N, C-alpha and C positions, 0 to 999 in steps of 0.2 A: 515802667512795666508795661509791655506791649498789650494791646486790646486784641483779646480771643474772639475769633467767629466762632459762634454756636455751629455744633453739628458737622465740623470741617477739620483738617489737618493744620496745625499751627506750629510754628518754631517754638518750641519749648528749652532748646539750648541751643547756644550759638559762640562757640569761642575758637580759639586757634586752633584745637585738636579736631572738631567734627560739629557739624549742624545736626539738631536732632528735632524729628516732626514728631508731634502726638495728636492723636485723634481726641477731639473735645466733645463734651456733652452739650447740651442746648443752652448751658450756664456758662459756654468757654472753658470749664473746666478740664484739664487733662485725663482722660480715662484710659488711655492704650497708647504705649508708644508704636508709632508706624514705621519710621525709619532713620537711619544713623547715616548720614554722608560724611566721610573721614575727609580732612584737608590735606594732611600730610602721607596718607597711604592711598594707593589704590584699591579702596575698599569700600563697598558699600553693604549694609544691614539692613534686609526688609523684614517686618512682622507681620505676616499676611492676617487678615482679619475680616469679618463680615459685621454688619449692622443689623440688627433686627428691626425692621420698619415700623412695628407696633409699638414697642417700649422703648427703642432706641440703645438698647443693651448690645453690647461689644463681644463677639467671641471669636477667639485664636482658630486659625485653620488647622488642620491636619499636621501640617509642618509650621512648628510656631517660627522659624526663624530660617531665612535665606540670606546667606553670605555670599556676594559676589567680588572675588579679587583678581587684579590684573587690568582691569579697564579702567581708564584715565578719566571718561566723564561717563555722567548717566545716560547719555545718549549713544554712547558706544556699545552698551550692555547689549546683548542677542535680544530679539523679540519674544524667544521662549519663555521670557522672565518679564512679568509686568511689572515697571518701575512707576507707574502711576496708579492711583485710584486703588486703593485697598490689597495690592499687589499679590504676590503668589506665581502660578504657573500660567504662562502666556499662550502655550501652543499644544495642541492635543498630542502632539508625539512626545513632549515631554511629560503630559499627564499619564500617558500610557506606559511612559517609561518607570514614572515614580509609583504608579500602581502595582508593579512588580516588586519594585524596591520596598514597598508597604508589606506585601505579603511575606519576603523573606526576612526584613528587619522591622518587626511589628512594631518596636518603640523608639523608631527614629523619630526626632522633633526637630532637628537641624539639618539643613542641606548646604552644605559649603561646595561652591564651583569656582574655579580658578583658573588663570592661565599657567601660572606656575606654581600648581601645587601636586602633592602627592595623593594617590587614590589611598583612601583609608576609610574603614567600616567599622563603627563601634557600635554598643547598643543604642546609644541617643544619637551619634551624628554620623554623617554619611558625608565624606570628602571626596571630590571627583574632579580631576583634571579635565578641561574643557577640550582639550586636543584628544581625549580618548572618549568624551561624551558625544562629541557632534558626530562620528562617524555611526554611533549607536543610533542617533536621532535619524540620520539620513535613512538608513537601513528600515527604521520604522514607517517613516514616510513613503519609500519604495514599497513596503509590504503593504501599505494602504492604498495607494495607488493601483497596485496590482490586483486586490481585491475587489476594490471598487470597479475597475474594468472588466472583472471577471464576473462579477455580480450583475452589471448591466448587461453584459452579453447573455448569461444565463437567464435572466428574467425576460429578455427579446427574443429567444430562443424557445421558451417555454411558452411565451404567448403565440407564437408562430405555430405552434404545436396544434393551437386550439381555433386559429383564424387564419384564412389565406389571405388577409388585409395585410400582414405584415411577413417580412421575409426573413427567412433564418439568415444568421450571420456566422460565416465561416471564421473559424478561431484558428490562429497560428501560434506554433511555438516559437517564439522570439529569439534572436540571437542571445546566447548566454544563459538563457532562461533556465534550460535544463542544468546547467553547471551549477548555476547559483542555488537552485532548488537541493542538489544532490548533496553540497557543499554544508547543508543545514545540518546532515547527519552526521553523527560520529561512528555509527555501526549501523550493518544492514541485515543483522542476524534474524530479523523478524518479518524479513521480505516474505513474501506469497508468491504461488506459482502466477498469478495474475500480473503480480509486480514485475516477475521476469519477462513474462510475454509481451508487457508493455515496452519494456526495454529493447527486447528483441525485434519489436515492429519499429522501433525508432531507427535501430541499425539496418533492417532490411530495406526500410521504405526512404532512409535519406540518400542523397544524391552523391553516387560514387566519388565526386570532387571533392566532398566534404570528409570523407574516411581515408585516412591515413592507415594502410595495412601495415604494421610494424610487427615485431615480436611481442611488444607490449598489448597491442589490439587484439592478436591471438590469444593471449592470456587471459585477455578480459573478456573475450567470449566464450572460452574453456571455462573462465570462473562462473559466467551467468548459467552456462550449460550444466556445470556441477552443482551448482544451488537448486536448479530447476530439478535434476534428476533427483537429488537427495530429498527433495519435497515429495516427488513421485513415489520413492522407494517408501517412504516414512508412511504414505497414506496405503500403499499397497499392504505393507506389515501392519497397518492397523487394521484393515479388511481381514488379513489372514488370520488375527487373534481372535476374529468372532468365533463363538462357541455355538452359534448357529448357522443353518442354513441362510445367507444374505444374498441371493441371485440379485435380486432388483439393485441392490448397492454396487454388486461387482459391475452390471451392466451400465449404471450411471457412471461409475468411474472411467471403463473403458471407452464409453460414449464421448466423456470430455476428455479422455487422453487415447484416441484411436490410435496415434502415431506408434503407441506402444505394441498394437497389435500389427503394425507394418512391418515389424521385426521378424514375423512369423513366416515372412514369405521372402523367397532369394531373388524375387524381382519386384520394382516397383509398382504399388497398389495405389488405388484411391478408395476413401470409402466413400461407396454409392448410398447407403442407407442403412441407419440404425432401425431394428425390428421391423424389416423388410418382407412384405407378402411376395410370396414366392411362387403363388399358384395353388390350385387344387380344391377351391371352391364347388360345393354342389350348386344346383336349381337352387336349393332353399337357401344358397348364400351361407352355408355352413362348412366346416372342416379346412376352412383355409390355412396354409402353411405360413408361418411367420419365423423367420431366422434372425437370430439376435443381431449379426453384422452381415451386412452384404458388400464385398470388393469387386471393384473393377481394376484388372490391369491396366499397366500404362498405355498399351496398344488398343485398349478397348476393344478387344476382341475375344475375352474370357472374364471368367468371375469367379469369386471365391466365397463360399458361404461357411460362417463360422458362428458355431455355436457354443454358449458359454455357461457352464455351470457353477459349482461352487468349490473351493477346497475342502469342503466338510464330505464330499461324495466319496464313497470307497470305490477303488479301482478294482480290487479282486476281492472274491470271497474269503472269509476267515479261514476256514479249513481247507486243507490240501485235497484235490481231487484223487492224487496219488503223491504220496511223499516220496521224496521231501520238495522236489520242485516244480510239482505241476497243480497248478490252480485255476479255477474256473473264473471267466469275467464275473464282476458284481452286476447286480440287476440297473445299478446307476450308469456304471460304463457300456454293458451291452446294450440298455435303452436308450443313452446317449449317441452310441455307434447306430443305432435303426433309425433313429430319429433325423439323424444327419443324411444317411443313405436316402430317408422317405424324403427330404426336403430336395436333396440334390435331382432325384428321379422327376419330382413333380415340377420342379423348377426347369429343367429341361425338356418334359413334354408340353409346359405350358408357355414358355418364351423361347424355346429352341426354334421355333419356325419363324418367330418375329424378328430375333434377334441372331446375331453372329455369336454363337456360343460352341465352346470346342469341347473341352473336357473341365466342367468347373472342379474346383478343388473343396473339399469338405473338410473343415478343421474342427475339432472338439478341445476344449480346453476345461479340464477337471482334475478334481482329486489333488494330492500331495504324494509325490512318491518317496519322499522321505520317511511318510509312515510305514513303507513297506520294509520287512525283514529281508535278509540276504536271500533266501529263496525266493520270496515274492519277488523281489524287483528282478531276478534273473528272469521268471517266468513272464513278468511285465513287459519287459524288453523283448523277450522272442514274440510274444503276441502281437507287440506294437509293430514290430519290424514286418511281420507278416501281413498286417492289415493294411491293404493296398489302396483301400477306396477311402478311408478317414483317417486324416493324420491326428495323432491324439498327442496333447501336450498338458503337462500338470502346472499347477498354478507356482510351486516352487521353481520349476525349471524355467518358467518366464520371468520370475523374481531375479534367478541367477543372471538371465539375459539383460535384466536392468543393471546388476551390480557389475556385470562385465563392462557395459555401457561407462559407468562411473567412473571406473579403473583407467578406461581411455582418455576420458575428457580430464582427468584428476593427476594425469603424467606431466 
């Protein structure tokens, strides 16, 4: 009978088939089977445990049993597994893997990993081929390295924001990093406008030598544009569904997406300023005119003043002035035209002497043409066609322009 060492593992069975080690109490009595080393099979079984330092009691780990197959010697087993001293999971990457495993298979008690075994998951046991597990563990490692590096740069740059003693570190998109990131996803249905703009920035700023202009590339750009415009249209329609005047929301929307307003011009324009002061203040610093959007043409020799009302504003009065086709401007449309003319007049007087201004264009976006009946629509078109000083556009006409643009990129 061999003499057992107290509070240590001792051999409790040793025959032609296997050697069994057990943890023994302070009297040398076996109280927990620790591991089994098989002699005729390439198999090792470990029973992870912990010992309470206060009373010496032994408790099994979350995974009661770890069975490893296919390795000839215990020293050949990967370091991801602890094969000495109470056993279990030896690496952070394997622990992170099993944490997800536990969340999906809550009753798993035995983990089997082998070189030539089939993957199988049951209620109590998970069997995984090592050849399939190692790529997962490598990806976990790569993710951790990327996260650690990103976190370090983020902390460095945040500190640099509050002290001049630390320099900001530039971050670069490494080769293959974007491809690896995008390959994590199966669907892009939930991308936002900001996501699309970020992708567009990458393509616009990437060195030309890195971009292969093929039919697939063009299709990709068109697909990005399609998703982007679809998102814009969705937000446009949401604002149009409002039952109340929402002028501030419209101004914010067009401020964020000023490129939409560029489609109102037959020539290239640049947004000079939103909520631009165009002159007219008295000595008491009152009565200054503010236009919603001030555009400058590409030659920088003329301007356009654009005023945004809401889709809820009436275009014509409800009752005919003379039946059936003669209607008067609504107060909203008449007031909007007068406001545009006043802004244009003040702008030319106050800035015409200082800057090269020819004949600024004035545009008013207001109301919904689709709310007009046949007689009103005819009258509105006649009035608009003869309004030479202010171009009038309705919100549903602007939406139609966006929908037409979507058809172009979707073809």
